[in-house]
C-alpha positions in Angstrom: 23.1 19.2 -56.5 25.8 18.6 -53.9 28.6 16.7 -55.6 31.8 18.4 -54.5 33.9 17.7 -51.4 36.4 20.2 -50.0 39.4 18.7 -48.3 42.5 20.4 -46.6 45.6 20.0 -48.6 48.9 18.6 -47.4 51.2 21.1 -45.6 53.8 20.3 -48.3 51.7 20.6 -51.5 48.4 22.2 -52.4 47.9 19.5 -54.9 47.9 16.6 -52.4 45.4 15.9 -49.7 46.3 16.2 -46.0 48.0 12.9 -45.2 45.6 12.2 -42.3 42.6 12.4 -44.6 44.1 10.3 -47.4 41.7 7.3 -46.7 38.7 9.6 -46.8 39.9 11.2 -50.0 40.5 7.8 -51.7 37.1 6.7 -50.6 35.4 9.8 -52.2 37.3 9.2 -55.4 36.4 5.5 -55.4 32.7 6.3 -55.3 32.9 8.3 -58.5 30.1 10.5 -57.1 32.0 13.6 -56.0 34.5 16.0 -57.5 37.2 17.3 -55.0 38.9 20.6 -54.3 41.8 21.1 -51.9 42.5 24.2 -49.8 45.5 25.2 -47.7 44.3 24.7 -44.1 47.5 25.8 -42.4 47.7 28.9 -44.6 44.1 29.8 -43.7 44.4 29.2 -40.0 47.8 30.9 -39.5 47.5 33.7 -42.1 43.9 34.0 -43.0 44.8 33.5 -46.7 42.7 31.2 -48.8 44.5 29.0 -51.3 42.7 26.5 -53.5 44.2 24.0 -55.9 41.4 25.0 -58.3 38.2 27.0 -58.3 35.0 25.9 -60.1 34.0 28.0 -63.1 30.4 28.1 -61.9 28.9 28.1 -58.4 29.0 24.6 -56.8 27.5 23.4 -53.5 30.1 21.5 -51.4 30.6 19.5 -48.3 33.8 20.1 -46.3 35.6 17.3 -44.6 38.5 18.6 -42.5 39.7 20.1 -39.3 38.1 22.4 -36.7 38.0 26.2 -37.1 36.8 28.7 -34.6 33.4 30.1 -35.6 34.7 33.5 -36.7 37.3 31.7 -38.9 34.6 29.6 -40.4 32.4 32.6 -41.2 35.3 34.3 -43.1 36.2 31.0 -44.8 32.6 30.5 -45.9 32.4 34.0 -47.4 35.7 33.7 -49.2 34.7 30.4 -50.7 31.6 32.0 -52.1 33.9 34.4 -53.9 35.5 31.4 -55.5 32.3 29.7 -56.6 32.0 27.3 -53.7 29.0 27.4 -51.4 29.4 25.1 -48.3 26.2 23.3 -47.3 26.7 24.3 -43.7 26.1 28.0 -43.1 28.2 29.8 -40.4 25.2 29.9 -38.1 24.7 26.1 -38.4 28.4 25.5 -37.9 28.5 27.5 -34.7 25.2 25.9 -33.4 26.7 22.4 -33.4 30.4 23.1 -33.0 30.0 25.1 -29.8 28.5 22.7 -27.3 26.8 25.2 -25.0 24.7 26.4 -28.1 23.6 22.8 -28.7 23.2 21.8 -25.0 19.7 23.1 -24.6 18.5 21.0 -27.6 19.0 17.8 -25.7 17.3 18.5 -22.4 17.4 15.6 -19.9 19.0 13.4 -22.6 22.4 14.8 -21.8 24.5 15.5 -18.6 23.9 18.6 -16.5 26.3 21.4 -17.2 27.5 24.8 -15.9 29.3 27.4 -18.1 32.0 29.8 -17.0 34.2 32.4 -18.7 37.8 31.6 -19.5 40.5 32.3 -16.9 37.9 33.1 -14.2 38.5 31.3 -10.9 35.7 28.8 -10.4 34.5 28.2 -6.9 35.0 24.5 -6.4 32.7 24.3 -3.5 29.9 25.5 -5.8 30.7 22.6 -8.1 30.8 20.1 -5.3 27.4 21.2 -4.1 25.9 20.4 -7.5 28.0 17.4 -8.8 29.3 14.3 -7.1 31.8 14.1 -9.9 32.4 16.5 -12.7 34.6 16.9 -15.8 36.1 20.0 -17.6 36.2 21.0 -21.3 36.1 24.2 -23.2 33.2 25.0 -25.5 34.6 22.5 -28.1 36.9 19.9 -26.6 38.3 18.3 -23.4 41.9 17.3 -22.9 41.1 13.6 -23.0 44.2 11.3 -23.2 46.5 13.6 -21.2 47.5 13.7 -17.5 44.6 16.0 -16.8 42.1 14.1 -14.6 39.1 12.7 -16.5 36.9 13.8 -13.6 37.0 15.5 -10.2 35.1 14.5 -7.1 34.2 15.9 -3.6 37.8 15.3 -2.4 39.3 18.1 -4.6 40.3 21.3 -2.8 40.2 24.8 -4.2 44.0 25.0 -4.4 44.3 21.7 -6.2 41.6 22.5 -8.6 43.2 25.9 -9.5 46.5 24.2 -10.2 44.8 21.6 -12.5 43.0 24.4 -14.4 46.4 26.0 -15.3 47.4 22.6 -16.7 44.1 22.5 -18.7 44.8 25.9 -20.2 48.4 24.8 -21.2 47.1 21.7 -22.9 44.4 23.5 -24.9 46.8 26.4 -25.8 45.8 28.3 -29.0 42.9 25.9 -29.5 41.1 27.1 -26.5 37.6 28.1 -27.6 34.8 30.1 -26.1 34.6 29.4 -22.4 34.5 26.5 -19.9 32.0 23.8 -19.6 31.8 21.9 -16.3 29.8 18.7 -16.9 28.3 16.1 -14.7 30.6 13.0 -15.0 28.6 10.0 -16.3 29.4 6.4 -15.4 29.5 4.6 -18.7 28.9 0.8 -19.1 32.0 -1.2 -19.7 32.5 -4.1 -22.1 35.9 -5.4 -21.1 38.0 -2.2 -21.3 35.7 -0.4 -23.7 32.8 1.8 -23.2 29.8 1.6 -25.6 29.7 4.8 -27.6 28.2 5.5 -31.0 28.6 8.4 -33.4 25.6 9.2 -35.6 26.0 11.5 -38.6 22.9 13.4 -39.6 22.3 15.2 -42.9 19.2 16.9 -44.4 17.1 15.6 -41.4 18.1 12.0 -42.0 20.4 9.6 -40.3 23.4 9.1 -42.5 25.4 6.5 -40.6 25.5 4.9 -37.1 28.9 3.7 -36.1 30.7 2.3 -33.1 33.0 5.0 -31.7 35.0 3.6 -28.8 36.6 0.4 -30.0 33.9 -1.7 -28.5 33.0 -5.2 -29.8 30.4 -5.4 -32.5 27.9 -7.3 -30.2 27.2 -4.3 -28.0 23.8 -2.7 -28.3 23.1 0.4 -30.4 21.4 3.5 -29.0 17.6 3.2 -29.1 16.2 4.0 -32.5 13.7 6.4 -30.9 16.5 8.4 -29.3 18.5 8.7 -32.5 15.4 9.6 -34.5 14.5 12.2 -31.9 17.5 14.4 -32.9 17.4 14.2 -36.7 15.7 17.6 -37.1 18.1 19.9 -35.3 18.9 23.4 -36.7 21.7 22.3 -39.0 21.9 20.4 -42.2 25.1 18.4 -41.3 26.1 17.4 -37.8 27.0 14.6 -35.4 25.6 13.4 -32.1 27.5 11.0 -29.9 25.6 8.6 -27.7 26.8 6.5 -24.8 25.3 3.6 -22.8 25.4 4.3 -19.0 26.2 1.7 -16.4 22.5 1.3 -15.7 21.8 0.5 -19.3 20.2 3.8 -20.2 21.6 6.1 -22.9 22.7 9.8 -22.9 24.0 12.3 -25.5 27.6 12.9 -24.5 28.7 15.2 -27.4 27.5 17.0 -30.5 29.5 18.5 -33.4 29.4 20.0 -36.8 29.6 17.2 -39.4 32.2 19.0 -41.5 34.8 18.7 -38.7 33.7 15.5 -37.0 35.8 12.5 -37.7 34.7 9.1 -39.0 34.8 6.4 -36.4 37.7 4.0 -36.3 37.2 1.1 -38.8 34.1 2.9 -40.3 33.6 2.1 -44.0 34.5 5.4 -45.5 33.3 4.5 -49.0 29.9 3.5 -47.7 29.8 6.7 -45.7 30.3 8.9 -48.7 27.8 7.0 -50.8 25.2 7.6 -48.1 26.3 11.2 -47.9 25.7 11.7 -51.6 22.3 10.1 -51.6 21.0 12.0 -48.6 21.8 15.3 -50.4 20.8 14.3 -53.8 17.7 12.1 -53.3 
């Protein structure tokens, strides 16, 4: 049975949930379906020390809801939790499979944008990119720097010198969060509804769709991804993950991102209590 949720604690108290996850924590408690345990995320990330507000007396299977860790951090975290009678549903191999996008990329074939992979801090030949892509975007193996001054895409007008300067900006923005290597992805033209694109986040668990939610602030009349496309990716090699879908300008759909479910956020305005009820019944049906 899976009836325990592990949350990061507040920086200020191991007995209070992280303030940014208060609404999820309250929703979990409101369902009455799960027990909760808190752990010191900052202590873990910065010092590698595991602190729990309490540990079960017997082994319990748990789902984590929290913040990203690098795969090697998650692997140690998973092992140390076992020593404290908590077994996360997501194994280290499953976490890495969906958290590191190049590992998930080949699962989606033509349903996602073309991509090239490069090592960190290696100069990338921009002429090589321009020969393959009309427009392209940059991210590391986990995240882009969306919402910053860094360009959302580059096109054939970019020079090598300009690109190199922008890459230094990218590295500064990602800082200590920089993970794995670099992904250069084909930039996709997304359909606009007013000022919003039409993106959906689908949570999957135990080979089932848990929830489908609007993920870009779009109005509720926008179409959902095709059911056949969402169903196509419910049997990937992880027990808990997300896939983000977006409608293109021509009305077709693409996978634009994937992630581990433990560290994927709920969509804005998503009903958290309904989410956790669905989560419980998927694992305990």
